[in-house]
C-alpha positions in Angstrom: 0.0 0.0 0.0 3.0 2.3 0.5 3.6 2.0 -3.2 0.1 3.1 -3.9 0.5 6.1 -1.7 3.7 7.0 -3.5 1.9 6.7 -6.8 -0.7 9.2 -5.6 2.0 11.8 -5.1 2.8 11.9 -8.8 0.6 13.2 -11.6 0.0 9.8 -13.2 -1.3 7.8 -10.1 -4.4 6.6 -11.9 -2.5 4.9 -14.6 -0.2 3.3 -12.0 -3.2 1.9 -10.1 -4.8 0.6 -13.3 -1.6 -1.0 -14.5 -0.9 -2.5 -11.1 -4.3 -4.2 -10.9 -4.0 -5.5 -14.4 -0.7 -7.1 -13.6 -2.4 -8.7 -10.6 -5.2 -10.0 -12.8 -2.6 -11.6 -15.0 -1.0 -13.4 -12.0 -4.4 -14.8 -11.1 -4.8 -16.6 -14.5 -3.7 -20.1 -13.3 -6.0 -20.0 -10.3 -9.1 -22.1 -9.7 -12.2 -21.3 -11.9 -15.8 -22.2 -11.3 -18.5 -23.7 -13.4 -19.1 -20.2 -14.8 -16.0 -20.8 -16.8 -17.8 -23.6 -18.6 -21.0 -21.6 -18.8 -19.3 -18.8 -20.8 -17.3 -21.3 -22.9 -20.6 -23.0 -23.8 -22.1 -19.7 -24.7 -19.2 -19.0 -27.0 -19.9 -22.3 -28.7 -23.6 -21.7 -29.0 -23.4 -18.3 -30.5 -20.6 -19.2 -32.9 -21.9 -22.6 -34.1 -25.6 -22.1 -34.3 -28.0 -19.7 -36.1 -29.6 -17.0 -34.0 -32.9 -18.9 -34.1 -31.4 -21.7 -32.0 -29.5 -19.7 -29.4 -32.2 -19.7 -26.7 -33.3 -23.3 -27.5 -30.0 -25.1 -27.3 -29.7 -27.3 -24.3 -26.9 -29.8 -25.0 -25.3 -28.5 -21.8 -27.1 -27.8 -18.6 -25.6 -24.3 -18.8 -28.1 -22.9 -21.3 -28.0 -19.3 -22.5 -30.0 -17.2 -20.1 -28.6 -13.6 -20.5 -30.3 -10.9 -22.7 -29.5 -10.7 -26.4 -26.8 -8.0 -26.2 -24.7 -10.4 -24.0 -25.3 -13.2 -26.5 -23.9 -10.9 -29.3 -21.0 -10.0 -27.0 -20.2 -13.8 -26.7 -20.6 -14.1 -30.5 -18.1 -11.3 -31.0 -15.6 -12.9 -28.6 -16.0 -16.3 -30.3 -14.6 -14.9 -33.5 -11.4 -14.1 -31.6 -11.5 -17.4 -29.7 -11.3 -19.4 -32.9 -7.7 -18.2 -33.3 -6.8 -19.6 -29.9 -8.5 -23.0 -30.0 -11.3 -23.9 -32.4 -12.3 -26.9 -30.2 -13.7 -24.6 -27.5 -16.4 -23.6 -29.9 -17.7 -27.1 -30.3 -21.0 -27.3 -28.3 -20.4 -31.0 -27.7 -17.1 -30.4 -26.0 -18.6 -30.2 -22.5 -16.2 -29.0 -19.8 -13.5 -28.3 -22.3 -10.7 -26.3 -20.7 -7.5 -26.5 -22.7 -4.6 -24.2 -21.7 -5.4 -22.0 -24.8 -9.0 -21.8 -23.8 -8.1 -20.8 -20.3 -5.8 -18.1 -21.6 -8.4 -16.7 -24.0 -11.2 -16.6 -21.5 -9.0 -15.0 -18.7 -7.6 -12.4 -21.1 -11.1 -11.6 -22.5 -12.2 -10.6 -19.0 -9.0 -8.6 -18.5 -9.3 -6.9 -21.8 -13.0 -5.9 -21.5 -12.2 -4.4 -18.1 -10.8 -1.5 -20.1 -14.3 -0.1 -20.0 -14.4 -0.4 -16.2 -11.1 1.4 -15.9 -12.4 4.2 -18.1 -15.7 4.4 -16.1 -13.8 4.7 -12.8 -11.7 7.5 -14.3 -14.9 9.3 -15.3 -16.5 8.8 -11.9 -13.4 10.3 -10.2 -14.0 13.5 -12.2 -17.3 13.8 -10.4 -15.8 13.7 -6.9 -15.0 17.0 -5.2 -11.5 17.2 -3.6 -11.0 17.9 0.1 -9.5 21.3 1.1 -5.9 21.3 2.4 -5.4 25.0 3.3 -6.6 26.9 0.3 -6.2 24.1 -2.3 -8.1 20.9 -3.1 -6.3 17.6 -2.7 -6.6 14.5 -4.8 -7.0 12.2 -1.8 -10.8 11.4 -2.2 -10.2 10.6 -5.9 -7.3 8.4 -5.2 -9.1 6.5 -2.4 -12.1 6.0 -4.7 -9.9 4.7 -7.5 -8.4 2.1 -5.2 -11.8 1.1 -3.8 -13.1 0.5 -7.3 -10.1 -0.6 -9.3 -8.8 -2.9 -6.6 -12.1 -4.0 -5.3 -11.6 -7.4 -3.6 -15.0 -8.9 -4.6 -14.6 -7.9 -8.2 -11.1 -9.4 -8.4 -12.1 -12.8 -7.0 -15.5 -13.1 -8.8 -14.2 -12.1 -12.2 -10.6 -13.1 -12.2 -10.7 -16.3 -10.1 -14.2 -17.6 -10.0 -14.8 -16.2 -13.5 -17.4 -13.7 -14.8 -17.6 -10.4 -16.7 -18.9 -8.2 -14.0 -16.2 -5.6 -14.5 -17.3 -4.9 -18.1 -21.0 -4.7 -16.9 -20.3 -2.6 -13.9 -18.2 -0.3 -16.2 -21.4 0.4 -18.2 -23.3 1.2 -15.0 -20.6 3.4 -13.5 -20.2 5.3 -16.8 -23.9 5.8 -16.9 -23.8 7.2 -13.4 -20.9 9.5 -14.3 -22.8 10.9 -17.3 -25.8 11.7 -15.1 -23.5 13.5 -12.6 -22.2 15.4 -15.6 -25.7 16.4 -16.6 -25.4 14.3 -19.8 -28.8 12.7 -19.2 -29.5 11.3 -22.6 -26.1 9.5 -22.7 -26.6 8.2 -19.2 -30.0 6.9 -20.1 -28.7 5.2 -23.3 -25.9 3.5 -21.4 -28.3 2.1 -18.8 -30.7 0.9 -21.4 -27.9 -0.9 -23.2 -26.8 -2.4 -19.8 -30.3 -3.8 -19.2 -30.0 -5.8 -22.4 -26.6 -7.1 -21.4 -27.7 -8.4 -18.0 -31.3 -8.1 -16.7 -30.3 -8.1 -13.0 -29.9 -4.3 -13.4 -33.6 -4.1 -13.6 -33.5 -3.9 -9.9 -32.0 -0.4 -10.0 -34.2 0.8 -12.9 -36.7 2.6 -10.6 -34.0 4.9 -9.3 -33.0 5.8 -12.9 -36.6 6.3 -14.0 -37.5 8.6 -11.1 -34.3 10.6 -11.3 -34.5 11.2 -15.0 -38.2 12.2 -14.7 -37.3 14.7 -12.0 -34.0 16.0 -13.1 -34.4 15.9 -16.9 -38.1 16.0 -17.8 -38.8 18.8 -15.3 -36.8 21.8 -16.5 -37.2 24.1 -13.5 -37.0 23.6 -9.7 -38.3 25.6 -6.8 -35.9 27.2 -4.3 -36.5 24.4 -1.8 -35.5 21.8 -4.4 -38.9 20.5 -5.3 -40.1 20.6 -9.0 -42.4 23.1 -10.7 -45.2 21.0 -12.1 -45.8 23.4 -14.9 -42.3 22.9 -16.2 -42.7 19.3 -17.5 -41.0 18.8 -20.9 -42.9 16.2 -22.9 -40.3 16.3 -25.7 -37.6 15.1 -23.2 -39.9 12.4 -21.9 -40.5 11.2 -25.5 -36.8 11.3 -26.2 -36.1 9.1 -23.2 -38.9 6.7 -24.2 -37.5 6.6 -27.7 -34.0 5.6 -26.4 -35.6 2.7 -24.4 -37.7 1.7 -27.4 -34.8 1.7 -29.9 -32.4 -0.1 -27.7 -35.1 -2.7 -26.9 -36.0 -3.1 -30.6 -32.3 -3.6 -31.5 -31.9 -6.2 -28.8 -35.2 -8.1 -29.0 -36.3 -7.3 -32.5 -34.7 -10.3 -34.2 -36.3 -12.7 -31.7 -39.7 -10.9 -32.1 -39.4 -11.5 -35.8 -38.7 -15.2 -35.1 -41.6 -15.4 -32.7 -39.3 -16.4 -29.9 -39.8 -13.7 -27.3 -41.6 -16.1 -24.9 -38.7 -18.5 -25.1 -36.2 -15.7 -24.5 -38.1 -14.5 -21.5 -38.5 -18.0 -20.1 -34.7 -18.2 -20.1 -34.2 -14.7 -18.6 -36.8 -15.2 -15.8 -36.7 -18.9 -14.8 -39.4 -18.8 -12.1 -39.3 -22.6 -11.9 -36.1 -22.3 -9.9 -36.4 -22.3 -6.1 -36.5 -19.4 -3.7 -32.8 -19.6 -2.9 -29.7 -20.1 -5.0 -27.6 -23.2 -4.5 -25.2 -21.2 -2.3 -27.5 -19.1 -0.1 -26.7 -15.4 -0.6 -26.3 -13.7 2.7 -29.7 -12.0 2.7 -33.1 -12.1 4.5 -33.7 -15.6 3.2 -30.4 -16.9 4.6 -31.6 -15.9 8.0 -34.9 -17.6 7.3 -33.1 -20.8 6.2 -30.8 -20.7 9.1 -33.7 -20.6 11.5 -35.5 -23.3 9.6 -32.3 -25.5 9.9 -32.2 -24.9 13.7 -35.8 -25.8 14.1 -35.5 -28.9 11.9 -32.1 -29.8 13.3 -32.5 13.4 -4.9 -29.9 15.5 -7.0 -27.2 13.0 -8.2 -26.2 12.1 -4.7 -29.8 11.3 -3.8 -30.2 9.3 -7.1 -27.0 7.4 -6.2 -28.3 6.7 -2.7 -31.6 5.4 -4.0 -29.9 3.3 -6.7 -27.8 1.6 -4.1 -30.9 1.1 -1.9 -32.7 -0.5 -4.8 -29.8 -2.8 -5.5 -29.4 -3.7 -1.8 -33.1 -4.2 -1.3 -33.3 -6.5 -4.3 -30.4 -8.5 -2.9 -32.1 -8.7 0.5 -35.5 -9.8 -0.6 -35.0 -11.0 -4.2 -36.0 -14.5 -5.6 -33.1 -17.0 -6.2 -30.4 -14.4 -5.5 -26.9 -15.1 -6.6 -24.3 -14.4 -3.9 -22.2 -12.3 -6.4 -25.1 -9.8 -6.8 -23.8 -8.0 -3.6 -21.3 -6.3 -5.9 -24.2 -4.4 -7.5 -24.5 -2.5 -4.3 -20.9 -2.5 -3.1 -19.3 -0.8 -6.1 -21.7 2.1 -6.4 -21.5 2.6 -2.6 -17.8 3.2 -3.1 -18.8 6.6 -4.7 -20.6 7.7 -1.6 -18.0 6.5 0.8 -15.6 9.3 0.1 -18.2 12.0 0.6 -19.5 11.6 4.1 -18.4 9.8 7.3 -21.8 8.2 7.7 -21.7 6.8 4.2 -18.1 5.6 4.7 -19.2 3.7 7.8 -22.1 2.0 6.0 -19.7 1.2 3.1 -17.1 -0.4 5.3 -19.6 -2.7 7.0 -21.3 -3.6 3.7 -18.1 -4.2 1.8 -16.3 -6.1 4.5 -19.3 -8.4 5.2 -20.3 -8.7 1.5 -16.7 -9.5 0.4 -16.3 -12.1 3.1 -19.6 -13.7 2.1 -17.9 -14.5 -1.3 -15.2 -16.7 0.4 -17.1 -20.0 -0.1 -16.9 -19.4 -3.9 -13.2 -20.2 -3.7 -13.1 -23.5 -1.8 -9.8 -25.0 -3.1 -6.7 -25.0 -1.0 -4.3 -23.1 -3.3 -6.7 -20.1 -3.3 -7.1 -19.9 0.5 -4.0 -17.7 1.1 -4.8 -15.6 -2.0 -8.3 -14.7 -0.9 -7.4 -14.1 2.7 -4.4 -11.9 1.8 -6.3 -9.9 -0.9 -9.2 -9.3 1.4 -7.0 -8.2 4.3 -5.1 -5.8 2.1 -8.2 -4.3 0.6 -10.1 -4.1 4.0 -7.1 -2.6 5.8 -6.6 0.0 3.1 -10.3 0.8 3.0 -10.6 1.3 6.7 -7.4 3.2 7.2 -7.8 5.5 4.2 -11.4 6.4 5.0 -10.5 6.9 8.7 -7.8 9.3 7.6 -10.1 11.1 5.2 -12.7 11.7 8.0 -10.3 11.9 11.0 -11.8 15.2 12.2 -15.3 13.6 12.5 -16.7 10.9 14.9 -15.3 7.3 14.7 -16.5 5.3 11.8 -17.5 2.3 14.0 -19.1 2.0 17.4 -18.2 -0.8 19.8 -21.0 -3.1 18.5 -20.0 -2.7 14.9 -16.3 -3.2 15.7 -17.1 -6.4 17.7 -19.2 -7.7 14.8 -16.6 -7.1 12.2 -13.8 -8.7 14.3 -16.1 -11.7 14.6 -15.3 -12.5 11.0 -11.8 -13.6 12.1 -12.9 -16.4 14.5 -15.6 -17.5 11.9 -13.0 -17.9 9.2 -10.7 -19.9 11.6 -13.6 -22.2 12.5 -14.8 -22.7 8.9 -11.4 -23.2 7.3 -9.1 -24.6 10.0 -11.3 -26.2 12.7 -14.4 -27.7 11.1 -12.6 -29.9 8.5 -10.9 -31.8 11.3 -14.1 -32.4 13.4 -16.4 -35.4 13.3 -19.2 -33.1 12.1 -17.7 -32.6 8.6 -19.6 -35.5 7.0 -23.0 -35.3 8.7 -23.1 -31.5 8.8 -21.1 -30.5 5.7 -23.5 -27.6 5.2 -22.6 -26.0 8.5 -19.7 -23.7 7.4 -21.8 -22.3 4.6 -24.8 -21.8 6.8 -22.7 -20.0 9.4 -21.0 -17.8 6.8 -24.2 -16.9 5.1 -26.2 -16.2 8.2 -23.5 -14.2 9.9 -22.9 -12.1 6.9 -26.6 -11.6 6.4 -26.7 -9.9 9.8 -24.1 -7.3 8.7 -25.6 -6.8 5.3 -29.1 -6.4 6.8 -27.7 -3.9 9.3 -26.0 -1.9 6.4 -29.3 -2.0 4.5 -31.2 -0.7 7.5 -28.7 2.2 8.1 -28.8 3.1 4.4 -32.6 3.1 4.4 -32.7 5.3 7.5 -30.2 7.7 5.9 -32.3 8.0 2.8 -35.4 8.9 4.9 -33.7 11.2 7.4 -30.9 13.0 5.6 -31.9 16.6 4.6 -32.2 17.3 0.9 -29.0 18.2 -0.9 -30.3 21.7 -1.6 -30.5 22.4 2.1 -27.1 21.0 3.1 -23.6 21.9 2.5 -22.4 20.7 -0.9 -20.6 17.3 -0.6 
């Protein structure tokens, strides 16, 4: 971390941070990868080998295509590069195919597409006000935000060990948020509409976008108290926003509408036949419910951003069949708020520490154990120390109860990784470490959600407060 601090003193610290994390991603190439690696290999094969009319019907593999059409076209584009690495990875009958060349291609495809994420972080940093040091503004908040985003522990292990393309997708969302902060509303709306047709999980935060764009873009004048003037509604702007959504949707879904396949596409995108909970219980409300059952059986941009995070976190808390990795949808945008106010920094630290630890069971092989522990420790220590330094003149970021809870993650990890495997319970109660991890983390995430909800309801409007 000293090296990162040194980089901040120069004029090119952002490039140094981006280059450093890219090198780390390259070092993670040989690590364990999950079934998601095969999922995306299969999607490469489907989109490359079959006509569009069969993409959402193909089921040779259990890992059928269940992302929106833009992501399918994304896989199609990648497949035309993949064929130069290893043509066999594009054979839909080569189930669980993972040659060394396939591994290199898939890992590098994630690293390369993260360029969008790096650019989005750079744009978000432009929207953050510096802190005054004497009469001048310092770069400290921007530097801290860059580290929190570019070196985010959860994103590193989910994308570059476990294997997914969240960096690319989150890049679209962060860039959309940056454009709204910069008052480039149409561009922000376009980026978010495109994002929805890459991965439909972002529907969870669509209400925040809709309300914010109506209030800040379609109403062209505000009252002194920050409320809108109802006679200033601009229907042309509303129609323009609607046209963006329509055109993007037509481009994405049009070919499948022409093929009379929209019901099949939607059945893949919204598989309601799946159970309430994902195979690995996400640490949410339902994890607490399941744990109890087991025991019994045996508005400005800042306001918009706050509401977006609340939508993401609420959907994670109470959603149907939630994937554990969805916590990143709340953690990464929360990073933007963490450098603005001490209260938000406190919520962020509880959410990110608990949320990141909840991802540990994804990496269950021995070689990755020291990697995940070391990376999380480095990220967590930097996050806490840097934000404490940033808000050192304000009240402590944690009270005794929060400190006690976060420190409890240490004994929990020792029990799950180093004690339980050597007990007589490991065969009969093999689910116990996962249950304890999920339920314990659900308490912290629920607490962070509650605090965020209270802050949304009780914080004064931005127009009545000191500019952050």
